[in-house]
C-alpha positions as CSV (number, residue, x, y, z in Angstrom):
1,M,-90.8,162.7,-19.3
2,E,-94.0,164.0,-17.9
3,I,-95.6,167.3,-18.9
4,Q,-95.5,168.5,-15.3
5,Q,-91.8,167.8,-15.2
6,I,-91.3,169.9,-18.4
7,R,-93.4,172.7,-16.9
8,A,-91.4,172.7,-13.7
9,F,-88.0,172.7,-15.6
10,L,-89.0,175.6,-17.8
11,A,-90.3,177.7,-14.9
12,V,-87.0,177.2,-13.0
13,A,-85.0,177.8,-16.2
14,K,-86.8,181.1,-16.6
15,E,-86.7,182.3,-13.0
16,L,-83.4,180.6,-12.0
17,H,-85.0,180.3,-8.6
18,F,-87.0,177.4,-7.3
19,G,-89.2,179.5,-5.0
20,R,-90.2,182.0,-7.7
21,A,-90.7,179.1,-10.1
22,A,-93.1,177.5,-7.6
23,Q,-95.0,180.8,-7.3
24,Q,-95.3,181.1,-11.1
25,L,-96.8,177.5,-11.2
26,H,-99.0,178.2,-8.2
27,M,-97.4,175.2,-6.4
28,A,-95.4,174.6,-3.3
29,Q,-91.6,174.5,-3.8
30,P,-91.0,170.8,-2.8
31,P,-93.1,169.4,-5.7
32,V,-91.3,171.6,-8.1
33,S,-87.9,170.4,-6.8
34,R,-89.0,166.8,-7.0
35,A,-90.3,167.2,-10.6
36,V,-86.9,168.6,-11.7
37,Q,-85.0,165.9,-9.8
38,N,-87.1,163.2,-11.4
39,L,-86.5,164.7,-14.8
40,E,-82.8,164.8,-14.2
41,R,-82.8,161.1,-13.2
42,E,-84.7,160.1,-16.3
43,L,-82.4,162.1,-18.6
44,G,-79.3,161.0,-16.7
45,A,-77.9,164.5,-16.5
46,A,-77.9,167.5,-14.1
47,L,-80.0,170.3,-15.5
48,F,-79.1,173.0,-12.9
49,E,-76.1,173.9,-10.8
50,R,-77.5,174.7,-7.4
51,S,-75.9,176.6,-4.5
52,T,-77.2,178.3,-1.5
53,R,-77.0,181.6,-3.4
54,S,-77.8,180.8,-7.0
55,V,-79.3,178.4,-9.6
56,R,-77.7,178.2,-13.0
57,L,-78.5,176.1,-16.1
58,T,-75.9,173.4,-16.9
59,P,-75.0,172.9,-20.6
60,A,-77.5,170.0,-20.6
61,G,-80.1,172.3,-19.1
62,E,-79.5,174.9,-21.8
63,A,-79.8,172.2,-24.5
64,L,-83.2,171.1,-23.1
65,V,-84.8,174.6,-23.0
66,Q,-85.9,174.7,-26.7
67,P,-87.0,171.1,-27.0
68,A,-89.0,171.5,-23.8
69,T,-90.6,174.6,-25.1
70,D,-91.5,172.9,-28.3
71,I,-93.1,170.0,-26.3
72,L,-95.4,172.4,-24.4
73,D,-96.3,174.3,-27.5
74,A,-97.2,171.0,-29.2
75,C,-99.4,170.1,-26.2
76,R,-101.2,173.5,-26.4
77,R,-101.8,173.1,-30.1
78,A,-103.1,169.6,-29.6
79,R,-105.6,170.8,-27.0
80,T,-106.7,173.7,-29.2
81,M,-107.2,171.5,-32.2
82,V,-109.2,169.0,-30.3
83,A,-111.4,171.8,-28.9
84,N,-111.8,173.4,-32.3
85,A,-112.6,170.0,-33.9
86,G,-115.5,169.6,-31.5
87,K,-116.8,173.0,-32.5
88,G,-116.4,172.3,-36.3
89,E,-113.6,174.8,-36.6
90,T,-111.1,172.2,-37.8
91,G,-111.4,168.9,-39.7
92,R,-111.6,167.7,-43.3
93,V,-114.6,168.1,-45.7
94,R,-114.3,166.6,-49.1
95,V,-116.5,167.8,-51.9
96,A,-117.2,165.9,-55.2
97,F,-118.8,168.0,-58.0
98,A,-119.5,168.0,-61.7
99,G,-120.7,170.5,-64.3
100,A,-120.0,174.1,-65.2
101,S,-122.4,175.6,-62.6
102,S,-121.0,173.4,-59.9
103,H,-117.5,174.9,-60.4
104,V,-118.9,178.3,-59.8
105,M,-120.9,177.2,-56.7
106,V,-117.9,175.4,-55.2
107,G,-115.8,178.5,-55.6
108,K,-118.3,180.6,-53.7
109,L,-118.5,178.0,-50.9
110,A,-114.7,177.5,-50.8
111,K,-114.2,181.3,-50.4
112,L,-116.5,181.5,-47.4
113,V,-115.1,178.4,-45.7
114,R,-111.5,179.7,-46.2
115,K,-112.4,183.1,-44.9
116,T,-114.3,182.0,-41.8
117,H,-112.8,178.6,-41.0
118,P,-109.2,178.3,-42.2
119,G,-108.7,175.3,-39.9
120,I,-111.1,173.2,-42.1
121,D,-109.2,171.2,-44.8
122,F,-111.6,171.8,-47.7
123,E,-110.7,169.2,-50.4
124,L,-112.3,169.4,-53.9
125,Y,-112.7,166.6,-56.4
126,S,-114.1,167.3,-59.9
127,S,-115.6,164.7,-62.2
128,N,-117.3,165.0,-65.6
129,F,-120.6,163.5,-64.4
130,A,-122.8,163.6,-61.3
131,I,-123.3,159.9,-60.7
132,P,-119.7,159.3,-59.5
133,A,-120.1,162.2,-57.1
134,L,-123.3,160.7,-55.7
135,D,-121.6,157.3,-55.3
136,K,-118.7,158.8,-53.5
137,V,-120.9,160.5,-50.9
138,A,-123.1,157.4,-50.5
139,N,-120.0,155.3,-49.9
140,G,-118.5,157.7,-47.4
141,V,-115.5,158.6,-49.6
142,M,-116.7,162.2,-49.8
143,E,-118.7,164.3,-47.3
144,I,-120.5,166.5,-49.9
145,G,-121.6,166.1,-53.5
146,L,-122.9,168.7,-56.0
147,G,-124.8,167.6,-59.1
148,R,-128.1,167.0,-60.8
149,W,-129.8,163.7,-60.1
150,N,-133.2,162.2,-60.8
151,F,-133.0,160.0,-57.7
152,I,-131.5,160.6,-54.3
153,P,-130.9,157.5,-52.1
154,A,-132.7,157.4,-48.7
155,A,-129.4,157.5,-46.8
156,L,-128.6,160.9,-48.2
157,S,-130.0,164.4,-47.4
158,S,-130.1,167.0,-50.1
159,R,-130.8,170.7,-50.6
160,V,-131.5,172.6,-53.9
161,I,-128.8,175.2,-54.6
162,A,-129.7,176.2,-58.1
163,N,-132.8,176.1,-60.4
164,E,-131.8,176.0,-64.0
165,R,-133.5,176.3,-67.4
166,L,-132.9,174.2,-70.5
167,V,-131.3,176.0,-73.4
168,I,-130.2,174.9,-76.9
169,A,-126.7,175.7,-78.1
170,V,-126.3,176.5,-81.8
171,H,-123.5,177.9,-83.8
172,A,-123.8,181.5,-85.0
173,G,-124.4,180.6,-88.6
174,H,-127.3,178.2,-87.8
175,P,-130.7,179.1,-89.4
176,L,-132.2,179.3,-85.9
177,A,-129.5,181.6,-84.5
178,G,-131.5,184.7,-85.0
179,R,-134.4,183.6,-82.9
180,A,-135.1,184.8,-79.3
181,S,-136.1,181.2,-78.4
182,V,-136.7,177.9,-79.9
183,R,-139.3,175.0,-79.7
184,M,-138.3,171.4,-79.6
185,A,-140.3,170.7,-82.8
186,D,-138.0,173.2,-84.6
187,L,-135.1,170.8,-84.0
188,A,-136.5,167.8,-85.7
189,G,-133.9,166.5,-88.2
190,E,-131.0,168.4,-86.6
191,P,-127.8,166.5,-85.6
192,F,-127.3,166.6,-81.9
193,V,-124.2,166.6,-79.7
194,T,-124.8,165.1,-76.3
195,L,-123.0,164.1,-73.1
196,P,-122.6,160.3,-72.6
197,A,-125.6,158.0,-71.9
198,D,-124.5,157.2,-68.3
199,P,-127.2,156.1,-65.8
200,G,-128.9,159.2,-64.4
201,A,-127.7,161.5,-67.2
202,V,-130.3,164.2,-66.6
203,L,-129.8,166.3,-69.8
204,R,-129.8,163.3,-72.1
205,D,-133.0,162.1,-70.4
206,H,-134.6,165.5,-71.0
207,L,-133.5,165.5,-74.6
208,L,-135.0,162.1,-75.4
209,R,-138.3,162.8,-73.6
210,L,-138.8,166.3,-75.1
211,A,-137.9,165.1,-78.6
212,S,-140.4,162.2,-78.2
213,D,-143.1,164.6,-77.0
214,A,-142.3,166.7,-80.2
215,G,-142.7,163.6,-82.4
216,F,-139.2,162.7,-83.4
217,L,-136.2,160.7,-82.3
218,P,-133.1,162.9,-82.0
219,S,-130.2,162.1,-84.3
220,I,-127.1,161.9,-82.0
221,V,-124.0,162.3,-84.1
222,Q,-121.4,163.0,-81.5
223,V,-120.8,162.3,-77.7
224,A,-118.8,164.9,-75.7
225,P,-117.0,164.0,-72.5
226,D,-117.9,167.3,-70.7
227,S,-119.8,170.5,-71.2
228,L,-116.8,172.5,-72.4
229,T,-116.2,170.0,-75.2
230,L,-119.9,169.9,-76.0
231,V,-119.9,173.7,-76.6
232,S,-116.7,173.5,-78.7
233,L,-118.3,170.8,-80.9
234,V,-121.3,173.1,-81.4
235,A,-118.9,175.9,-82.4
236,A,-117.4,173.5,-84.9
237,E,-120.8,173.0,-86.5
238,I,-121.0,169.3,-85.6
239,G,-124.5,169.7,-84.3
240,V,-126.8,171.5,-81.8
241,A,-126.9,170.6,-78.1
242,M,-129.3,170.7,-75.2
243,T,-127.7,172.1,-72.0
244,V,-128.6,174.2,-69.0
245,S,-128.6,177.9,-68.4
246,S,-125.5,177.8,-66.1
247,V,-123.4,176.5,-69.0
248,A,-124.6,179.5,-71.1
249,E,-123.7,181.8,-68.2
250,N,-120.3,180.3,-67.4
251,I,-118.9,179.0,-70.8
252,H,-118.3,181.7,-73.3
253,Y,-117.3,180.2,-76.6
254,P,-116.9,182.3,-79.8
255,G,-119.5,181.5,-82.4
256,V,-122.0,179.8,-80.0
257,L,-125.4,181.1,-79.1
258,F,-127.7,179.7,-76.4
259,L,-131.5,179.9,-77.1
260,P,-134.1,179.4,-74.4
261,L,-136.3,176.4,-74.9
262,E,-140.0,177.3,-75.1
263,D,-141.4,173.8,-74.4
264,P,-142.7,173.3,-70.8
265,T,-140.2,171.2,-68.8
266,D,-139.6,170.1,-65.2
267,P,-137.1,172.3,-63.4
268,V,-133.4,171.2,-63.7
269,L,-132.2,171.3,-60.1
270,L,-128.7,171.4,-58.9
271,R,-128.5,169.8,-55.5
272,M,-126.0,169.5,-52.6
273,I,-126.1,166.0,-50.9
274,W,-124.5,164.6,-47.8
275,R,-125.0,161.4,-45.7
276,K,-127.7,161.7,-43.0
277,D,-125.6,159.7,-40.5
278,N,-122.4,161.8,-40.9
279,N,-122.1,163.7,-37.6
280,S,-118.8,165.4,-38.3
281,P,-118.8,168.9,-36.7
282,A,-116.7,170.2,-39.6
283,L,-119.3,168.9,-42.1
284,R,-122.2,170.4,-40.1
285,E,-120.4,173.8,-40.1
286,V,-119.7,173.7,-43.8
287,L,-123.4,172.8,-44.4
288,R,-124.3,175.8,-42.3
289,L,-122.0,178.1,-44.3
290,S,-123.4,176.7,-47.6
291,E,-126.8,178.1,-46.7
292,I,-125.1,181.5,-46.7
293,A,-122.9,181.1,-49.8
294,L,-125.5,179.0,-51.8
295,P,-129.0,179.8,-50.5
296,T,-131.9,177.7,-51.8
297,P,-133.5,179.6,-54.7
298,E,-137.3,180.1,-55.0
299,L,-138.6,177.3,-57.2
300,E,-140.7,178.5,-60.1
């Protein structure tokens, strides 16, 4: 069956008149009649009862009306989806992210994408650490990654979406809990809870460097698999922990206080990354929306 045959059949089925059907299709009557006849030959059944006075659907013709309508509707949807894909209005964008602040950022972006581009399939993949997110984007498994990295491969583009401060998490009964802020030297001899020592672990690198600058080697007594567990271990008085301001803003745990760190430090930057050679219209549209939902902050 050809699409033109389906259109001719449905026009005749609607008008029950070959002349009016031809007018509806902006065609001459003979091509419409031939299209219907060819369709009948292909299906091996008469679709209309014709007489000099009237045209009526046969039972076979009545049975074909709905499937034929579905076929044309599917063709229209296909054309629309192809056109929208070219404009970035449909497609798939996969986002890998890690960290408490990333969850909040992803929520803001997902809300705007869903509101303005419901045709984009926006898939989210969470991990405990940023390095897997970077690897997935670099390998083309994901289109976008959110995380903190000390190094961005040359094949990736990036944009800063948050500028965070280092803070120290302590339990409410800790001797330092009453202070407005804390210096690294004040933490010498304290037991520390940290995230794992994975390659590129930004917070652990900050801890080791700042402790060294303050003249001590931190005593790491417990490793936590994620920030929520890290804070819960501080609440259990296992130790203190270095984390970022977004954790303090987004994880509220009874009995835990977050103290700003006075020591001068490099900014802790949360970035969005994507492959430079990925020309997906949907990705480009999501990147455009991200500049609205997650604007680049002023760096201090």
